[in-house]
C-alpha angles and dihedrals in degrees: 000000000000090000089063092056092046094048091047091052090053096050099044121214101334095093095047090044090057093045088049092049092053092049092047094050091045089054100041100040097029088226134091113258132235124227093267090055089051092049091056090057102048138065097235133085126269091251091054090048091053094047094046094045089052090051093048092049089049089053093046097244091116129037120218123203122166093335094312123116128214132179109253101235092188091058093044090053092048092050092052089045091056089047092054092047089071087065094050095076109112114259125221119254098247119203110274096013100060097119095050093044094050093047089052092049090057093048089049088061090053093047090052090060092044092053091049089055093046094060094049102040113070094182096054114124089212090058091053092051093050092047089049089053091050091049094049093054089046092055092045089053090067091068101027102072096189086079097078106149140033089258091053087050094053094050089050089055090052089051092051094049092050089049093049091048091051091049093048097049094044094048115117087228095055121106123188090237088064087080091061094045101043119059091190094055091046090052092052092050094045091054093044092052092044092054093062107091101145100108096100089054093046090051090054093046091049091051092049099045120050094199089066097051096086093046103050127113100030130172107273122185089253090064088061089046088054090052090052091047097048097041107101 
């Protein structure tokens, strides 16, 4: 999948804009668009739309059937899975954060297995939830121009998942047992916890600045998520 990210960085926002336009039209019109529909939604010429759509089809990011385009959800899921895999490397147990880091390392192992299942099981409800999250951010990218590239998009997905996890776990209707009874909620929390890899940097900052020493580690929301995820 790395070639998709590299190509996207070279060609700027055009590729993502077209993917976002297809996702938006699919959602709003409940039907796959044709090239003329896409052209009406984007800021580039008809020729650029044609050329870019062809490239996206060749790479598998768009599906083409009888002149109609659809976002390839399978490829979208695979690209995000590859992005997450860079966060699945075991982190070192930094001084002062050892318990949090070790707990995250164990949960990363669990998430690795979950992701493997998600890409092979088409009937999995967790898979549908993650695809819907990926689609929501893709639609959002059409109007939020700060999301210019595929890399920007992936980080925006990360942000949405962490925000979603924070809202879920601070809702007055949330109960810790929901994590055991809802595979979708458990997946969201697993990803949110895994995305947090800043403890090595925090440890160095604490060591370098005396005023931080009494305040780190604190009690971030991810710590409560870990508690929910590890409570049997």
